[in-house]
N, C-alpha and C positions, 0 to 999 in steps of 0.2 A: 356822391355814390349815388345820389338821386339822377343826376344827367346819368350819370352809369347804364342805373337802370331803366330809364328812357330808352338811351340809345339802345340797349339788350331788345326791348321791348318794338324796338322797331326794325331792329335785325330780325327778329324771329317773323314778325308778321311778314316783312317781304320775304325771307327765306323759306317759309312755308308755301306762300306764294306761288313760288317761282317753281319748286318741287309741284305740287298740284295742280297747277293751269297748265303744266307740262305733259304732265300724265292725262289728265281730260283730253287737252285737249287732240291726241291721241285717236279717243274715240269722237272727234268733232263735237264736243262739247262748249258751245260760245265761250269765251273769256270771261266774259262779265260774270257768268255763272259761276267761272273756276274761282274769281276772287271773292263771290259771296259765299260760297261751300268752305274755302280757305280761312273765311272769319267764324264759319261755323265751328271749325273744326278745333281752332286755336282758341276759341271764345272762352267767355267765364260756364259752359255752360256744357262746351263740349270738355277738351283735354286741359283746358284753363292755362294756357300757358304763357297767358301775358295779363299780368297786373295793371297796369298803366295803360286801363280805356283810355282814361280823359287825353291825354297826350296823344295815343293812335286819332280819336274823334277832332283833335283842334287841326292835327298834318292833312287829317279829309275833309275838314271844312274850307279847310287854303286850297285843297284839290278841285273840288267842285267850284271854287271861287274863278280857280285859273281856267276851267273845263269849258265855263259858263262865260267867262271875260274872251274865251281862242273861238267860241261861236261867235260871240258878238261881232267879233272879228271879221270873220269871214262870211257873216251876213251885210254887213253894210249897212248904214242908216238907212240911205236909198232903196234898197227894196223894203225893209221893214214897212217904210212907210207905203209901200204897193199893197199892206199886207193888215192896212186898217178893216178892211172889210170883213175878214176872216176873223182876224183878233177881236172884233166885238161882236157880228153875228156867231161865227163858229163858235168863239169860247162862250159868248154869251148862255148861247142854246144846252151846249154841251154843260157847263156849270147848275145852269140851271133845271134843266129836265134833271140830269144823274139827280143833283141835289132833292132835288121832290119826291123823283122814284123811290130814290133807297132812302129817304125820311118816311116815306109811306109805308114800305117794307119793315122799315124797324120797327115804323108803332104796331103793326100787324103782328109782330112778337109781345106786344105787350110792355115795350118800354116806354118811359116817360117820353112825352112832346119834347119837352127842351133837348133830351138825349138823343131823341129821331132824328130831329134836324143839325145836332150838330154831329151825328154819325155822318148823316146825307149828306154834307160839307167836306169831310173827310175822304169819305169815296169819292167824290168828285173829283178830287185830286189825282193829277199820274206823276210818273216820275222823271222830271225834267233831265235830270243827271242820266239816267241808262236809257230812255227813248233818244236825246241828241247824240249822245255816243254813239248808238248804235247807228242813228241817221247820217251821222258825221263820217263814220268810219266806213260806208257804204253809199259816202258821196250822194245823200241820196236827200241831203236837205235845202236842194232846189227843186228837186223832182215837186208835183204837185201834190202827193199824198206829204211828203215832206214839209214843205210851206204850211198844207193846212193843221198837221200836228205841230210845227213848232207854233204857228199863230194860237191857236190852242193851251200849247203850255205856256205864251207868255202870259195869254188871260188868266189862268190859272193861279200864277207866280203873283199878277198885280192883284188877286183874289184875297191870299193869305192877311195882308193886313187889315181890311175889313173884318175878316171873319173873325181874328183875334182881338179887334176893337169892339165885335159885336158878343163876345164872349161874357161878359160880365151881365147882359142881358137875358142871355141865354141862362147863365146860370141863376140869375133873381138875387143876385146883390145889387140892393140899393134901391135908389128911389128911379122905377122904369124913367119917366118922362127928363129927370137930371143927364141920366144912365145916356138916353137917346142924343143929348143936348151935348156932354162932353164927349161921345163917338164921335158926334157930327164936327166938334171944334177942333179934336185930334185929328179928324182925317185930312180936315182944311188943311190943318198949321203943317201935317205929311206930305201932302200935294204940296204947298208952297215952299218947304222945306229942297224938297225934291226939284222944283222948279229953280230955285236960285242957286243948285251943287250944281245939275247937269247944265245952268246956263254959264256958269262961274268954268264950268274945264271945257264945256265947248270953246271957250274962249280962250283958256290958258294953253290945254294938252296939248296942239298944232304948234304953238310957241314953244313949250317948252322942248317937245321932242324934236323939233330944227336944229334948237339950241345945243341940246346934248350930240343931236348928230354929226355937230361940226366940230364937235372934238376927236372925231375918228376913232372912238374909245368903246368894243364892243361889251366890253363888262360894265364901261360905265353907263351904256344904250339898253343893257339887260335888267340893270338894276332901275333905271327910272322906267320902265315899262312895268314890270314890278309894284315900285310906289307909285305909278297913277292905278294902277289894276286893284291893288289892295286899297290905297286910300280914299278913293273913289268908294268903293264899295262899302267900306267901316261907315266911312261918312252917311251914307244913304240908308246903311243897318242901325245906324243911331235913331232914324226916322221911325223903325220899328219895321223896315222892309228887309227881306232877308239879303243875308251878306252876296248867297247867290245870284238873286236879279242883280245887284248894285254892281256884280261883278260884270256880270251880261252888259248891262246900262253901260258902262265903262268902256268895255270890248267895240260897242257903237260906236261911242264916241272916239275913240282911237282908230276907228277903220273909216272914219272922214279922210286922215291923214296920210298923205304919202309913204309914211314907214309902218303901214298895216303888215305888210307882205313880210316885213327885215322882224318887226315884233311878233309873228304867228310862227315863224322859222325857229328864232330863238328862245319860245316857252315851250315847245313840244314836249321835247324832253321830262323837262320838270313837271308839266302839265299829265303826261301820261301816265309819270310816277306818283305823284302825288293823290290822282283820281284813282289810281289803283285802290288807296288806302281806304278812300270813301266805300268802295263798292267790299273791301272788306269788311270795316268797322260795322256797315252792314247783317252783315251774316252774325256779328260779334253779338248782335242783341237779340238774337233769337234762343228765348227760352226753351230747350229743348225737353225741359223734364216736365213742365208745363204742355208744352206740345204735345206730347206719347199721350199725358190724359184727359187730352181734349180732342185726340186725333178725327175722331169723325165728324166733330162740331166745326171745328176749322176747314176740315177738306168741303164741308158742304157750304161754308162762310166763301172760302174761297173761290169754289165753282161759281156761287151766284154773284157774287164780283165780278170776276172775268167775264162772265160769257152776258150777266149782265151791262156792265160797260159797253164791249163789243155791242149789242145790238144796238143801244142808246146811242153811240157814236154811227152806227151804222145808219141810225134812223136820222140824225144830226146832217150828216152826207147827204143823204138821198133826198132832205126837204131842200139842203140848197143846190140840189139839181148839179151834183159832183160825180165824176164818170164813176163805175162802178168798181174798178181796180182803186180809184183813189178811195170810194168808202170803205172797202174790206182791208186795204193796207193802213189806213188811219184807224179804223177801230182795233186792228191789233195792236197799235202802235199805244193807244191810250188805254187799255182794258185794265192794268195793273193799280195800284197803289201807288202812291209817290212818297219820296225824301220829305217833303213838307208837313205829311201827314202825322211825323212824327213830332213836328213842331206841333202843331195844335194837341197832339196828344198828350205831348209834356205842359204845353202850358196850362192844361185843365186840370192838370193834379192839384186836388184840395178842394176845387170847385164842384164836385160832387155830380160833374155831366156824365165821366164814362166811372160808372161803378159794377162790381159783378162782374167782373172777368171782360169786360166789354174792351177795357184795354188792351187786356193780352193777345185778346182774339184780335180786335184790328192791327196791332202788331205783328203777328205772326201771317195774317194774312197778306199784310203787307212786303214781308219780306218773301213770301213765297211764291206771288207774282211780279214780284221782281224776279226772282230767280229763274220762273221760267218765261218771262219777257222775250231775251234772246232768243232761245229755242220758237217763240212763237213768231217772231219777228223773221226770222230765215225761215219759217215754214212760210209767212204770209202769202211772197209770189205764186206760190202753188196753190194758195188758197184764192188767190184773187183771178191764177188764170183758169180755175174750175166753174168760176162763180157762176159765169155765161152760162151753165149748163142747166140752173135754177129753170124748173118749166113754167111757163109764161111771164119772164120778165121782161120780156121784150114786150108786151101788153100795158106790163107797169107804166114802163117807162112810153109808150106810144110812138114806137115806133116799128118799122122792119123787120120780121123775124128771118130767119133761114128758110124756117117751114115753109114760108110764103112765096120762098125762091120759083122760078120756073123750073120745069120737072124735064121737059121733052128733051130729047136729044139732038134735033136740029136747035135747041136754044144753046143748048149747055154740051157743046162739045169744040173740044181744042181751043178751050177758052182759058184765060188769064185768069188766078185767082189771086188777092192780093188782101192778106190779112195784116190790118193794120194802115190806119187810114190819118196817118200823119203828113207831116211835110213830103218824105219820100213815097209815100199811099198816093198821096193828091197828086203831085209830081208824076208819077208811072200812070196813071190813070188817065191825065188830062193827053199824055203823050198817047197812048192805046186809043183812046175815044178819037185822036186827029189820025189819026192811021187806023180808023174804023174796024179795030181789032175786039173781038168778044172780050167781057171781062164781066167778073163778079169781084164785088170788097165786102168785106167780114169787119166788125170792131168791135169792141163792149163799150165803145164812147157814147152815152146814147145820144150825148149832144151832136156831135161829127155826125154818126146815123141821122138824125132830123135834119140835120143843116144840109148835110150832101143829098138825102131822097128831095130833098123842098126842091134840089136843082135837077132833079131829075139820072142821079147816079144809083147806078143799081148795087145799092148797099145796106147792109142787111146786119141787122145784130145779134151776134152770137161770139161764143167760144172757139178758136180756131184749134185748142187743143182738144174737142170735143171730134169724135169719129164721126157722128151720127150729124153735127155741122156738117162738115166736108162733105160728106154726101147728099146732102142738102143741097149744096153748091157745085154739085157733079165734079166733084175732085177726083174721082177714077178716070173720067174721061177728059181732064181737064191736061193742057199742054204743057204749062207750067205754073210754078207756086211760087207766090213771093211772100217770103214771112218778116215785116216790117215792123215789128212790135215792139216798144220800149224795155222790156223785163227779160233779163238774158236767161231766167229759168224758165221763162213762157216762152220763150224763144226754142229752145232745147224740147221743150216736153211737145209742142206744136209741131218741131222737126221730125223727131217719131212718128208720131200720130199720121200727118200727111205722108209718110214713107208706108207706115203699115197699109194706109187705105189706098193711095193712090204710087204704086209701087215704080210708076214707068215715067210719072212725070218727073219734067227738069223741077228742079228746085232750089230756089235762087233765096239765101238768109244773109238777112242784116244782122253787125253785131257791132259792138264800140272796140272791144279790144282783139290785139291779136292773139292773143291768150288761149279766147273763144273758139279759134277755129279748127281745131284738132278734136274737141267737145262734140260741136256741131258737125263735122265733117263723118265721126263714128255713128252720129245720132243719123244719118241718109243725106245730109244736103250736099248737092250737085255743085253747090257751086256757096263760098262766103263772102260778104261784101262788106269790110272791114273800114270802119270810120277814121280807127286811126290810120292805118295804111293808106286810104285815101287822102285823109289830109296831108300825110307824107310827100306825097304827090302831088299835088296842087301848090304845098310850101315848096318846094325844089323846082316847079315849072316857073313859077314868081319870081324866086328871087334867083334863077340862072337866068330868066329871060332879061332882067334887068341889069344885068352882069355881061350880056351881051354875046349870051350861047346860042347854039346854030339850035335851029327849031329841030333837028334833027337828033342832035347831042342831047337835050332836052325829052327828045320819044325815048331813047335809049335808057335815061336815067330811068324814067318812068318807069319802064318795061321791068327793068332790073330791081325796083321797089317791088313791084308787086309781085316777082317769084316768089318771092319772101309767103305770098297766099298761096301762091301754087305748088312751091316744096312742101305746104303741111297738108293740101289738097291729096298730093299724090301721094300720102302714106297709106290711105285707106287699103 
């Protein structure tokens, strides 16, 4: 009967999640928030529909392990090697600065020193599961802000072990000198054991996968990948490292083999189901009775944590001289408390580090910030697109601002405005310069502006979605405006703004996908250049050329492909 009760609980969890998420998606609530709200509804402080929370938590932990394993597969170890600077510098600054600031804040509320330090360390951690899930679903793990966010999250996860080892010292249990020596010895053993496990796995995993793949049995391959994922994760977890981080490292090891794509494809369905259980289980932890009785306090702490962490991450990225857009999006992504905070909270039980309702307040804050994170991430691009409107920001970065752009009609008339100075913007400006055509460049990447300005380019720091910026660069008298920014949301907003300021200018917008064309055309784009279509054009030309096709036939096929864009544009 125990097995049937466990099955009933899992069935209830999944059924309620399907119903709640389906209803919430109709009003555009992010799916992760829907899962967490489902957990609140069915949890012990909601309707109490599930009794076997332990079994759900076990499945949820497996789901997180599979999620991190899949992300490790997608990243590849060779890519992670390139992130060491971001991991050590960015992660170190974020964790150190956040822990110090929030420890001081906690101390200012008359909390004991040891409790203040521990609270600061908990607040310094963000949600690896929620953030990486969101970045992965938006294909942003390889974007600049995605790389920085991932690097910081990896550093945070690595910090969990030292924090756990330091807890007896913070709690004041035992001799301090002996405790420090034991902590150093334990840390050394952990690092040594981790090196041995990873070295053995690095040698064995590719050979095991090759041997299994030779059997040509799909079921056996899937089972083997699961054993590798959970087996390495379990071995690493015996060293005191989190199961999720162990699975992430296992994914990095498998990513070096030729079977990474097949492994990722086979695990996606199971990973999605079990990962959803984690977010549901987070919602189950929320004590609604306690939250209602302390709503004002929790609201204040939540606002302080979310906006405080946003400001601190923004400061760290600014110190590292990252582009403004990366600063904003990274700050939004890391502003919540994380699931490993729960690990520290549970580990502190009985140590006296968290007393007087602090444990409940931190747990509630963690869950609430997790709930609002998906919506914040969705709004991040718009926030980043408008960040360039902050007065004096260009002066802070030491780059030319659009307000310094020449205003005479002789200089700014029938010119081309290029929004975005990536590869496309650079090549376009070079071509315009060669034909001596007048142009102006606007970009939010201070490093790009500084470097291009030093080379004599007419480039200015500014937000192309701002009508004031557009007027500064003479948009009303421009012959053409080219929007070549990487952010789809910013591109659409810029298109609408350009069209309102310069109704007669020819507006060319670059986008990635064919599905974006219709929205951009409705927003006012004259032409839309789609990377998806242009890639198809180039692929077709190269393949047909090697097959012996004539130049005329190739041009006909290229024209046929481009009519897909033309057909959408003519629907205006």
